[in-house]
N, C-alpha and C positions, 0 to 999 in steps of 0.2 A: 325342859327342852332334856331328851333321856342323853345321856353321856356314854355316845355308842363310838367314839371314834376308833375305838381301840378293835372292834371287830373288823375294820379293814372292808366296809361293805363294797366298793368298787373292785379293788383287786382279790379279796380274797373269796367272798359270797357268791358275786355273781357270778363268775366263771360255773359255781355249782348247777345255778339252777337256768343257766342262757344258752338256750339252743332254739334261738330266736333267727330269724331270718332276715331282719332287718332292723335298721337303728332306732326307732321309731316303740317298735316293740320293748327293745331293749331297755332303753331309758322308763319305759313304762316297769318292766321287773325293777327296775333300779329305785323306782319310786315307791314302788309297795314293801320291796326291802327294807326301806329306809324310816317306814312309818307304822310300828306295833299298834295294833286296831283297840278299841277304845273298850270293849265289852267283850266278855263270852259268848254273846248272840253273835257280835260280828265276825269271831274270831271260828265259830260251829258254822258259821252262813259259807265262811269262806271254803272252810274243810269241807263242806259238803259239792261247793263249785266244783273244785279241786278233783272229789270224788266223782261226779259226773263228767270229767273229762277221760276217768278209768272205764266206767262203764262204755264210754264212747271210743275207744283205744282201738276199735279195728277198724274204723272211719278214716279216724286220724293218723294213724300210725305210719302213713307214709305223706302226712301233710306237708305240702312243696309247692312250688310256683320259681319263675323266673323273676328273680330280685330287682333285675333291671325293668321289668314291666310294673314291677310296684312303685318305683321310684318314679316313674314316666306318668302314672296313672296320678299317684299322689301330688304331684307338682301343674299336672293340668287342670286336675280340680281345683285343686287349692290355690295357685299360684297366677297360672297364665288366664289371659281375658278369654272369656269365649260366648260370642253371638248368638243371640238367640236367632239364628238365620229364619224361624217361619215367620218373620215380620220383614223379613226383603230378602222371599223366595224369586223371584223373579231376577235382583239386581245380583243375588248371590249365582244363581244359575248361567247368564251370559257375561254378567261382568266379572268377577272373580278370579284372579291372577290363576294359575296351574298351579303356582308355590302356596299360595293360600288353601286350593283345594288339596293339595297335597299333603298339606299339614294335618290340613283335619282330619283328612281321612287315616292317614297313619295313626293319627293320634286316639282317634275313634276304633280303630282297629287290638289297639293294645287295649285299651277301658275296656270294650265287649268281651276278647278275649280272655282278658284276665278276672274278668267278674263273672263269667261265664264258667268259667274252673273252677271257681272258689264256689259258684252258688251248687252244680251239677254233681261237681264231685266229695263236696264236706257238705257245707250249711243246710243243704237240703234233706242230706241225708240223717242228722245230726237226730237221735233221739232224746229231744226238749223235756221228754219226763225225767230223764236222769239227772236234770239239774233244779236247782232252789227254784221256785216261782219267778223270784224277784229275778234271778239272775237271765231266765230261760225268756224273758221280756227283752233283754241285751240283744241274747241272740234272735228272736223276732224283730229287733229292730233291723237288725244287720239283713234280714233276707227280705225285709219289706224294702230297704233300700235297693238291694240288687234286682227283687222282682222288678222296679218299676220302669228299668231300661228294656224288658221284653228279650232280655240275653240270647232264650232260646234262638227266636225269629232270626235276629240279628247276627248270631255264630253262625248260621245255616245261611247266611246271605251272605258273608266274608268267606265262608269256605266253599262256596257256588260258584258265585260271579261277582264277588267284591260290592264295597259301599257305593250307590250313586249317590249323586246329588239331594235325592230325596229323603233318603237316609240319614245322609249328612244331616238336612237341616229337621228333621224329625228325633234325632237324637241330641242337639243341638238345645231343641226346643224341653227336652226332659232335666237334661242338666241345668238349664236356667230356671224349670219349674221348683227343681230341689235347691236352688240355692236359693231361692225366693221364698220356699220355706223352713231355710236355715236347716237342713238337716244333714248337709254334705260335713262339717265337722263333728256333728253327733254320730254321725256314722262312722268317720275314723276313729274316734276317741272309744267308741264298743269295738271296732274289729282289732283296735292294738290290742285294748284290753284282753280281749279273746287272746291272738297270740301270745300275748302275757302268760296268760293261765295256763295255757296250753305248752307254752315253754318251760313254766314252773310244775307242772305234771312229770314233763320227762325226765325233769332233775329227780325231781324225788322216785319217781318208779327206778330210776337207774344208777341210783344210790340207796337202794330200800328202806328208803324212810319211813315213819310212821306216823299217824297221827296222834299225838296225846289226850288224854281224858283231862279235862280241871276239875279240881279238889278243893278243897279250901285250907287244908292246915299240912302240908305235907309235898315233901320232892321224891317222887318213887322213880327211878329208872334203870331200867335192864338195858344191860346189853349195849350200854350209850358210849359215843369213842369220836374222837377228832376228825370227821368228816375230811380232811384236808390231808390227811398221815395214808400212804400207799397202804402199809400194814399194820391199821392201829389197833393198838389193845383195848379190849372191851370191857367196863366196869359195870357193875351195879351201886344203886344208891338208893336208900332209903332213910330220911332226915325224919327225928322226933324233935330238933329242935329248930331253932330259928337262927343260929350264929353255927358256922361251922369252919374251925380253926383247922388249917391244912398243914402239915409239917413236911420234911422231909428234908434228904439232903440235893446241892447241887444236882443238877441234873436228871434227878430224878422223874421230871415228869411234869410236877406241880402245875406249872403256867400250861402247860396243854391239858391237863386235867380242865382246869379251871376255863380255859377258852371252849371246851364241850362241853361244858356245866352250862356256860354262857350261851352256846349256841344252841342246847335244847330249849332252853329258857326260853329264849329270842323268837326262834324259830316259832316255836309252839302260840306265841302271841302275833304273829304275821299271819298266824292260820295255817301253816306252815306241816310238812313232817317234818320230822326231828330223828336228827343219826340214834338211833335207839330201837331195840325190837319195841319195846313197850315205855308209856309215859304218863307218869300221873303228876299233873304240876301245879300250883296253885296261881292262881289271876294276880299280875301285878300290872300297876298303871306308871313306874317309873322305872329305868334302868341306867346302871351305872355301870360300866366293864372297865376298870382298869387292870390292862394285864402288861401291855408294854412300858416300862419304867422310861421315864423322859423327864427333861425340862420342858417348862413351858417359855422356849425363849421370846415369843410374842409378845408375852405380857411382863415378862421381865422375872417369872417367878424361879426358884431353884427348885431342884426336885420333891425336897421336903415341904416347900410351900403349895406347891402343885397338889400334892398328898392332901396338905392341911383342907386346900379349899375344894380340892372333889369331896371329902368328906362332910364338910361344913353345907355343900350341895344337898347330899346324903340325906345329912341331920333334917335341914331344914324340910325337905321333902316329906322325910316321915312326921315330925313334926305337925306339919300341916293336914294332918291324914293320908299322905300319899302310903298306897301299899308298892314298897320297893323292893329290884331284885340289883345288890349291889355286889359288886367283884372286886378286893381288892389284892393286886398282888404284890408281895413282899412290902405289906404297909409298913411304914417308916422305917426302911430301911436306909433315907437319907439323911439319919441321924447319928449320934453314938448311942451305943446300945443301952446304958442307963436310960438315958430321956426314953430310946425304942420302947422300955420294957413299959415305964411306965404310962404312958401316952399309950401304947396299945391294949396294955391292961384295962385302961379307963375307957376305952372306944369298944372293945369288945364284951365289956359286962355292961355300958353303957347301949349298946346298938341291941343286948339279949332282950331291952325291954318293950322294943316293938316287933310284938307278937306278930304281929300281920306282916311284916316284911323280913327277906332274906337275905343272910350276908354270908358270902364267902372271903375268908381272908387266909392267905398263905403269909408264912412266917417261919424265919430263922431263928428265932428269939426262942432258946430251948428254956429259959426262967416262962415263960407262958403256960409251961406243962401244968405251972401250979396255979391258974386260975382254973377255979369251981363255979361252977354255976349250970342249973339244969337245963337253963336255955341253951347250953353252947354242947359240942358234940367236936371231938378230936377227932380227926383223920389224919393215915399219912403212906405217901407212895412208895412201896417197898422196895428196898436195896440188900440183895445179901452178899456177905461177905466170901467169895470162893477162891482159897488160896492168898487168902486178904487181898484181893481183889475187887473192888464195887463191881456188883453186875445187878443193873437194875430191870425190874419186872416189868416195871408200869401200873404194878396192881394196886388199887385203893384197898386200905386196911384201917380198919378202928383201931384209935390209940395216938400213940406217940413217936415216934422215931428216937434214938439213941446214938443211930451210927454217924460219924464226925468225917465224912469223904473229904473233908479239906486237908487236914489231918494225914489221913492216909495215902493222898495222893500227893503231898508235899513231902511225904518217907520216900513213897517209890519210887519217885523222880531222884533222889539223892541230895535233897535241898539242904536237908539236915547236916549232913557230912559237907556239902559244899562250903556252908557258909559256918560251921562250925570249925 
């Protein structure tokens, strides 16, 4: 199982793509966001599905309906008892109470008007050839379900004179036939998946995300950024190694950088657009993204032991042949500096042997600057000193930063004088 808790999928990622109209579609988006796809074939398939929504943007740009109608129709078809009145026509016409007839008429009015809007305004106008053939079949399934009601006829009847007993009987017969063929739940599944893709498509367009290309042996990102920041600084990265050691002073933006990289890789493996103008990324089949430092209170682990166990899981995965993408923020900062240096050095050198996996490690341990290995690249987030005041540019640069912001801020606040 992927280690992606620190991505905060529901609280942070879902809002990026959630333009849904109902809880069912929202839950489907959440499901999509939680499951990286298992092959580049599946990823490209989903990319092409979302591109199909782009090609139908004029038709879908004002996609809307009364949400109350959706909820009522969904409950009516899924949960209420709907008799096949064709089997007791005379009894219904002569002996059904006004209350029962009013209930059927009201529910069927909602169903017809809701489905007619979907069919006439959106689904029959879609250019199905814009979608991959396999997904076009899903949309045809929706169309076939809607067409089985004869919606144009009944919508006209409702507008002109209202549903009569014979119309109610005919519609309940149609509904029960669909239920006997077990077509109701598959319809809703296809419908809410359609809406989730539409919502994700809107999120991609609104955020100006781009679809990445998959390559074998490098990460190449242009103008990538953290999409949750209001005015993000954009950076470029092209790796020539599989281990990236990120250094730099506190508050320079290392965690934000790691989150941005993590999102580019993760969104790419969901088949979605990424927060970059262009991207080339390798396929990975295991994700471990550790960004927020925390103790694992539930399991009784200290922060250090949590790091050890997370690293062990990653090593087990790559040893078993998985292509991993892993992020370690401030690796082994929960132990003393001497131990931290020794085990970080061992970790960095050890991970560099797994050339088909990619590891991003941030650190404050200056001694790691001496670790030399052609499978390792050092980067830092730039910080400039202006009038002896740290000024953070948030720009990524190759190499190692020697600026010690802690000492400068300590002195600037007068603590040296106060304590001496």
